[in-house]
C-alpha positions as CSV (number, residue, x, y, z in Angstrom):
1,X,24.3,-27.3,27.0
2,X,23.8,-29.5,30.0
3,X,21.1,-29.2,32.6
4,X,22.8,-26.2,34.3
5,X,20.8,-23.2,35.4
6,X,20.5,-20.4,32.9
7,X,23.1,-17.8,33.1
8,X,22.3,-14.5,34.7
9,X,23.7,-11.8,32.7
10,X,23.4,-8.0,33.4
11,X,22.2,-5.0,31.5
12,X,23.4,-1.7,33.2
13,X,22.1,1.7,32.6
14,X,24.0,4.2,34.6
15,X,24.0,8.0,35.1
16,X,20.5,8.6,33.7
17,X,19.8,12.3,34.6
18,X,16.2,13.4,35.3
19,X,15.0,16.8,36.5
20,X,12.2,16.2,38.8
21,X,10.3,17.7,41.9
22,X,10.8,15.0,44.6
23,X,11.5,15.9,48.2
24,X,10.2,16.4,51.6
25,X,10.9,20.3,51.7
26,X,8.5,22.7,49.9
27,X,11.3,24.3,48.0
28,X,12.4,20.9,46.5
29,X,9.0,20.4,45.3
30,X,8.7,23.9,43.9
31,X,12.1,24.3,42.3
32,X,12.9,20.6,41.4
33,X,16.5,19.3,41.1
34,X,18.4,16.6,39.2
35,X,18.2,13.0,40.1
36,X,20.7,10.5,38.7
37,X,19.5,6.9,38.2
38,X,21.6,3.7,37.9
39,X,20.0,0.2,37.3
40,X,21.2,-3.2,36.8
41,X,19.0,-5.8,35.4
42,X,19.6,-9.6,35.7
43,X,18.6,-11.2,32.6
44,X,19.5,-14.3,30.5
45,X,21.1,-12.7,27.4
46,X,22.1,-15.9,25.6
47,X,18.9,-16.1,23.5
48,X,19.4,-12.6,22.2
49,X,23.1,-13.2,21.6
50,X,22.3,-16.5,19.7
51,X,19.7,-15.1,17.6
52,X,20.8,-11.4,17.2
53,X,17.2,-10.5,17.9
54,X,16.4,-7.4,20.0
55,X,13.0,-8.9,21.0
56,X,14.9,-11.6,23.0
57,X,16.6,-9.0,25.4
58,X,15.5,-5.8,27.1
59,X,15.7,-2.8,24.7
60,X,17.7,-0.5,26.7
61,X,16.7,2.6,24.8
62,X,12.9,1.9,25.5
63,X,14.0,1.1,29.2
64,X,15.7,4.5,29.5
65,X,12.7,6.4,28.2
66,X,10.3,4.5,30.5
67,X,12.6,5.1,33.6
68,X,13.0,8.8,32.7
69,X,9.1,9.2,32.3
70,X,8.5,7.4,35.7
71,X,11.0,9.5,37.6
72,X,9.7,12.8,36.1
73,X,5.9,11.9,36.9
74,X,4.1,12.5,40.1
75,X,6.3,14.1,42.8
76,X,6.7,12.1,46.1
77,X,8.7,12.8,49.2
78,X,11.2,10.1,49.3
79,X,13.7,8.8,46.8
80,X,13.0,5.4,48.3
81,X,9.6,5.7,46.7
82,X,11.2,6.7,43.4
83,X,13.5,3.8,43.6
84,X,10.6,1.4,44.0
85,X,8.8,3.0,41.0
86,X,11.9,2.4,38.8
87,X,12.2,-1.2,40.0
88,X,8.7,-1.8,39.0
89,X,9.4,-0.5,35.6
90,X,12.4,-2.7,35.1
91,X,10.5,-5.8,36.4
92,X,7.8,-5.0,34.0
93,X,9.9,-6.4,31.2
94,X,9.3,-10.2,31.0
95,X,12.9,-11.1,30.7
96,X,14.1,-9.2,33.8
97,X,14.8,-11.6,36.7
98,X,16.1,-9.1,39.2
99,X,16.9,-5.4,39.3
100,X,19.1,-3.2,41.4
101,X,18.3,0.5,41.4
102,X,20.3,3.4,42.8
103,X,18.8,6.9,43.0
104,X,21.3,9.7,43.6
105,X,20.3,13.0,44.8
106,X,23.4,15.1,44.5
107,X,21.7,18.4,45.4
108,X,20.1,17.1,48.6
109,X,19.5,19.9,51.2
110,X,22.2,18.9,53.5
111,X,24.0,21.6,55.5
112,X,27.5,20.0,55.5
113,X,29.7,19.2,52.6
114,X,29.0,15.8,50.9
115,X,29.7,14.2,47.6
116,X,26.5,12.2,47.1
117,X,23.3,10.9,48.7
118,X,21.7,7.8,47.2
119,X,19.5,4.9,48.0
120,X,19.9,1.5,46.5
121,X,17.2,-1.3,46.4
122,X,17.3,-4.7,44.9
123,X,13.9,-6.4,43.8
124,X,13.3,-9.7,42.1
125,X,10.5,-11.0,39.9
126,X,8.2,-13.3,42.0
127,X,8.6,-16.8,40.6
128,X,5.7,-17.7,38.2
129,X,6.0,-20.9,36.1
130,X,3.5,-19.6,33.5
131,X,5.5,-16.4,32.9
132,X,4.2,-12.9,33.0
133,X,1.2,-12.3,30.7
134,X,1.2,-8.9,29.1
135,X,4.8,-8.0,30.4
136,X,7.2,-6.1,28.1
137,X,9.8,-8.3,26.3
């Protein structure tokens, strides 16, 4: 290869369904509801492809379990807060460069017919020439 920048590939996890108790209203906290999570992580997948080594990528099964646990834990008012929590989990993986997270709230307490309510955020890893000590691989 030449001195080109590393490719930015993507790992996508879509439609992760989590029953949790987030929401501003008391009955949302008490009864809970389903949330659907989509995330897309920018990562250079060339090292994993070249070596066929799972440690050179982000293990999407482990990622799914970590996101699921994070969404289920500690009820908050806003899905914006849940999205930040999920982004932090994804960026905890050393190889993750950027993440886009969408949190869907299909049973949101809205009084008119609707198809979906969601928030989407994009977060990037702060530049660190030394890497991220202790981060997941």
